[in-house]
Structure formats: C-alpha cells, structure tokens
C-alpha positions as CSV (number, residue, x, y, z in Angstrom):
1,M,0.4,-0.1,0.2
2,G,2.0,3.1,-1.0
3,L,0.9,7.0,-0.9
4,P,-2.0,8.6,-1.0
5,R,-2.0,9.6,-5.0
6,A,-2.5,13.8,-4.5
7,L,0.6,13.1,-1.8
8,L,3.0,10.4,-3.8
9,L,2.7,12.8,-7.0
10,K,3.7,15.9,-4.3
11,R,6.3,14.1,-2.6
12,L,7.6,13.4,-6.4
13,R,7.7,16.7,-7.6
14,N,9.2,18.2,-4.9
15,E,12.0,15.2,-5.1
16,L,12.1,16.1,-9.2
17,T,12.4,19.9,-8.6
18,M,15.2,19.5,-6.0
19,L,17.2,17.1,-8.0
20,S,16.7,19.5,-11.0
21,E,17.8,22.8,-8.7
22,E,20.8,20.3,-7.4
23,L,22.2,18.6,-10.8
24,W,21.4,21.0,-13.0
25,I,19.0,18.7,-15.1
26,P,16.1,19.3,-17.1
27,V,13.0,16.8,-15.6
28,P,9.8,17.0,-16.8
29,E,6.8,18.1,-15.8
30,I,4.3,15.4,-14.0
31,P,0.8,16.2,-15.3
32,S,-1.9,15.2,-12.0
33,E,-3.1,12.7,-14.5
34,A,0.2,10.3,-14.4
35,E,-0.2,6.8,-14.8
36,F,1.9,4.9,-13.0
37,P,4.4,3.0,-13.1
38,L,5.6,6.3,-14.4
39,E,8.9,6.6,-16.5
40,I,11.1,9.7,-16.4
41,R,14.0,9.9,-19.2
42,L,16.9,11.9,-17.0
43,S,20.6,12.2,-18.4
44,V,23.2,13.0,-16.2
45,K,27.3,14.1,-16.7
46,G,29.9,12.1,-15.5
47,T,33.1,14.0,-13.9
48,K,35.7,11.2,-15.7
49,G,35.6,10.6,-19.4
50,Y,37.3,7.3,-19.8
51,S,39.2,6.7,-23.0
52,A,37.4,3.1,-23.5
53,P,36.0,1.8,-26.4
54,G,32.7,3.4,-26.5
55,V,32.3,5.1,-23.4
56,K,31.1,8.3,-23.0
57,A,30.8,8.9,-19.5
58,E,30.2,12.6,-19.8
59,E,26.4,12.1,-20.9
60,Q,24.7,9.5,-20.0
61,A,21.0,8.9,-20.4
62,F,18.5,6.8,-17.9
63,T,14.9,5.6,-17.4
64,L,13.3,6.0,-13.9
65,I,11.1,4.2,-13.7
66,I,8.2,4.5,-10.6
67,G,5.7,2.5,-9.4
68,D,2.9,4.1,-7.4
69,D,4.8,1.9,-4.3
70,F,7.4,4.9,-3.8
71,P,9.1,6.1,-2.1
72,Y,8.2,2.8,0.0
73,E,10.3,1.0,-2.8
74,R,13.4,2.3,-4.7
75,P,12.5,2.9,-8.6
76,K,13.8,1.0,-11.3
77,V,16.5,2.1,-13.9
78,R,16.7,1.0,-17.5
79,W,20.1,2.6,-19.3
80,E,19.1,3.8,-22.0
81,S,22.7,5.4,-23.2
82,P,25.6,3.3,-25.4
83,I,27.9,2.2,-22.7
84,F,31.0,0.3,-22.3
85,H,30.9,-0.4,-18.3
86,P,31.3,-3.5,-16.2
87,N,28.1,-2.7,-13.9
88,I,25.6,-1.6,-16.5
89,M,24.1,-3.0,-18.9
90,S,24.4,-1.6,-22.5
91,P,20.5,-0.8,-23.6
92,D,21.3,-3.8,-26.6
93,E,21.7,-6.0,-23.4
94,G,18.7,-5.1,-21.2
95,G,20.2,-1.8,-19.6
96,L,20.3,-3.0,-16.4
97,V,22.3,-1.7,-13.8
98,C,23.9,-3.4,-10.6
99,V,25.4,-1.6,-7.7
100,M,25.0,-2.3,-4.3
101,A,24.4,1.7,-3.3
102,L,21.1,1.6,-5.4
103,D,19.5,-1.2,-2.8
104,H,19.9,0.2,0.1
105,W,16.2,1.9,-0.9
106,T,14.0,3.2,2.7
107,F,11.3,5.3,2.9
108,D,13.7,8.4,3.7
109,S,15.8,7.7,0.5
110,D,15.3,10.6,-2.2
111,L,15.6,10.5,-5.9
112,L,18.9,12.8,-5.7
113,S,20.6,10.2,-3.8
114,F,19.2,8.1,-6.1
115,V,20.6,10.0,-9.2
116,C,23.8,11.0,-7.3
117,A,24.9,7.1,-6.8
118,L,24.2,6.6,-10.9
119,T,26.2,9.1,-11.9
120,D,28.6,7.9,-9.2
121,L,28.3,4.8,-10.3
122,I,29.4,5.9,-14.3
123,N,32.6,7.8,-12.8
124,N,33.7,4.6,-10.5
125,P,33.3,0.9,-12.2
126,N,33.8,-1.9,-10.4
127,P,35.1,-4.2,-12.0
128,H,35.9,-6.8,-9.7
129,D,32.1,-7.7,-10.2
130,P,30.9,-7.2,-13.1
131,L,27.0,-7.9,-14.8
132,R,27.2,-11.5,-16.7
133,T,26.8,-10.0,-19.9
134,P,29.9,-10.7,-23.0
135,T,29.7,-6.7,-23.1
136,C,30.2,-6.0,-19.0
137,A,32.8,-8.7,-19.3
138,K,34.9,-6.6,-21.6
139,A,34.7,-3.4,-19.9
140,A,36.0,-5.3,-16.6
141,E,38.5,-6.6,-18.5
142,W,39.4,-3.6,-19.8
143,F,39.1,-1.2,-16.5
144,L,41.3,-3.6,-14.6
145,G,44.1,-3.3,-17.0
146,N,43.8,0.1,-17.9
147,M,42.8,1.6,-14.5
C-alpha cells in the first residue's frame, strides 16, 4: 500500500525539483493524471571521460521507472545510452544496472541521492564485480588493465 495519490505526486514533484536544482538537469513536469508506473527519462553528466571503446561518461541517459509504491519501493533503472561499463548493461543487453548503493532504499531515501549514486557508478566502475554479459565482461577486463 503506497501513499495516497495526491501525496505521492507532491513528493515526486518536490524530489524532481530538488534533483533539477541540485544537479542542473532538466526534469519533466508530472501531470496530475500521470499513470503509474511512471517513466522519467533523465540525462546526467559524469566527471570522468574514459578513453575505453564506446565510453562516453560525460553524458548518459537512463529512465527511472517509478511505481505507485514509491517511496516505499525504490525506482527501477533502464539504461538508454550506449555504454562500455562493467556494472551497467548496454541498452541492447537490457540496460540493467548493478550497484549495491541503489539497493539501500528506504522511505527516507530520495531521487537526488539515487541519481547521485548512478553518477558515481558511471565515474567509478567496479570491474571486480561485473554483470554477466559479454560487454560487461569485456569492460571489466579493460578497466582492470587500464585503471
């Protein structure tokens, strides 16, 4: 059982405003008649630009999928940009993201810290624990040899 719809939309709008103001990224308006699960496409900029094949850490797009149990349940993430990363599947492999920091979601968590954790993951890949896809395995091998 989630929050009442009006409260859920208010919290979501407040968190998106905070996200926009703190990270300077455009966020969409959430209409009152929005249906859940709600998909919100965002782009973030990383601080490091690796020279690995296909890595463009400076700007990455992903979709947050927010269910009607938010904020009791964390958003899901689907990666939209091509990426060469051990912990993020490329879109053609499913766009899944693996990071423990994203699993520590509570009612008091917010979208700002969630998106900051995603940005941190872009900038600080963990090649010792890659996702089990061919591209993630190649990325882990590359990062282990070049970091």
